[in-house]
C-alpha positions in Angstrom: 4.1 -83.0 -7.7 0.8 -83.5 -6.2 -2.2 -81.4 -6.9 -2.4 -79.8 -3.4 1.1 -78.4 -3.7 0.4 -77.0 -7.2 -2.8 -75.4 -5.9 -0.9 -74.0 -2.9 1.8 -72.6 -5.1 -0.7 -71.1 -7.4 -2.6 -69.5 -4.5 0.7 -68.1 -3.2 1.7 -66.8 -6.6 -1.7 -65.1 -7.0 -1.4 -63.5 -3.6 2.1 -62.3 -4.3 0.9 -60.9 -7.7 -2.0 -59.3 -5.9 0.3 -57.7 -3.3 2.7 -56.5 -6.0 -0.1 -55.1 -8.1 -1.5 -53.2 -5.0 2.0 -51.8 -4.2 2.4 -50.8 -7.9 -1.0 -49.1 -7.9 -0.3 -47.1 -4.7 3.1 -46.0 -6.1 1.5 -45.0 -9.4 -1.1 -43.0 -7.5 1.6 -41.2 -5.6 3.4 -40.4 -8.8 0.2 -39.0 -10.3 -0.4 -36.9 -7.2 3.1 -35.5 -7.3 2.8 -34.7 -11.0 -0.5 -32.9 -10.3 1.1 -31.0 -7.4 4.1 -30.0 -9.6 1.7 -28.8 -12.4 -0.2 -26.7 -9.8 3.0 -25.3 -8.4 4.3 -24.5 -11.9 1.0 -22.8 -12.8 1.1 -20.7 -9.6 4.7 -19.8 -10.4 3.8 -18.8 -13.9 0.9 -16.7 -12.7 3.1 -14.9 -10.2 5.8 -14.3 -12.8 3.2 -12.9 -15.2 1.9 -10.6 -12.5 5.4 -9.4 -11.7 6.1 -8.9 -15.3 2.9 -6.9 -15.8 3.8 -4.8 -12.7 7.3 -4.1 -14.1 5.9 -3.2 -17.5 3.3 -0.9 -15.9 6.1 0.7 -13.8 8.3 1.3 -16.8 5.4 3.0 -18.6 4.5 5.2 -15.6 8.1 6.2 -15.0 8.6 7.0 -18.7 5.4 9.0 -18.8 6.6 11.0 -15.8 9.9 11.7 -17.5 8.2 12.8 -20.7 5.9 15.1 -18.7 9.1 16.3 -16.8 7.8 15.2 -13.4 10.9 13.1 -12.8 14.5 13.8 -13.5 16.4 11.8 -16.0 19.0 10.3 -13.6 16.4 9.0 -11.2 14.3 7.6 -14.0 17.3 6.0 -15.6 18.3 4.2 -12.4 14.7 2.9 -11.8 14.1 1.8 -15.3 17.5 0.1 -15.7 16.8 -2.1 -12.7 13.3 -2.9 -14.0 14.6 -3.7 -17.5 17.2 -6.0 -15.9 14.3 -7.9 -14.3 12.7 -8.5 -17.7 15.8 -10.4 -18.9 15.4 -9.0 -22.5 17.5 -10.5 -25.2 20.4 -8.3 -26.5 18.4 -7.3 -29.5 15.3 -6.4 -27.4 17.5 -4.4 -25.0 19.4 -2.5 -27.6 17.0 0.4 -27.9 17.4 1.0 -24.2 21.3 0.7 -24.0 21.6 4.4 -23.2 20.1 3.5 -19.8 23.0 1.2 -19.1 25.5 3.8 -20.1 23.9 6.6 -18.0 23.4 4.2 -15.1 27.1 3.4 -15.0 27.9 7.1 -14.9 25.4 8.1 -12.2 25.2 5.1 -9.9 28.1 6.3 -7.7 26.3 9.5 -6.7 25.1 9.6 -3.1 21.4 9.2 -2.4 19.1 9.3 0.6 20.9 9.5 3.9 24.4 9.6 2.3 23.3 12.6 0.2 22.0 14.3 3.3 25.3 13.8 5.0 27.1 15.6 2.2 28.1 19.3 2.7 26.3 21.8 0.5 29.3 22.2 -1.7 29.7 18.4 -2.2 26.0 18.1 -2.9 26.2 21.0 -5.5 29.2 19.3 -7.1 27.4 16.0 -7.4 24.3 17.8 -8.8 26.4 19.6 -11.4 28.1 16.4 -12.5 24.8 14.5 -12.6 23.1 17.4 -14.6 26.0 17.4 -17.0 25.5 13.7 -17.7 21.8 14.3 -18.1 22.4 17.1 -20.6 24.9 15.0 -22.5 22.5 12.1 -22.9 19.2 13.9 -22.8 18.0 13.3 -26.4 18.9 9.6 -26.3 17.3 9.1 -22.9 14.1 10.8 -24.0 13.9 8.6 -27.1 14.4 5.5 -24.8 11.7 6.7 -22.4 9.4 7.4 -25.3 9.8 3.8 -26.4 9.4 2.6 -22.8 6.1 4.4 -22.6 4.6 1.8 -24.8 6.7 -1.3 -23.8 4.7 -4.5 -23.7 1.6 -3.0 -25.3 2.1 -4.7 -28.7 
């Protein structure tokens, strides 16, 4: 082969390598940018999750304090706290001290509330109230213990 052809092939090879290196660099830069964006999104998601968890824990403590101070009835507090505890996705062991909330929730969730309650006759409303109050009396001690523990949840 003559020298001119070798030089030409070498130049073409260097140009091809340069083009491939440029393409590889641009692709790597995009990967780094995507990884950075993913880290930022994850950090924002973690921050929002932490805020929501703090809000839920604060709500549990406030509701529990209201029950202890007898400003909120046991059924209403049970329904609210059960939903909030579900959000926390506690392990079975962590949730065990609050299992009475699940039990009472299952017994009171069918009672009418809001507009449906207003639509009931006085007799129906009284019957539901008596049934709800009987459940509250049956589980009062266990519920108050659970609410006492909830009053300090997340403070450790």
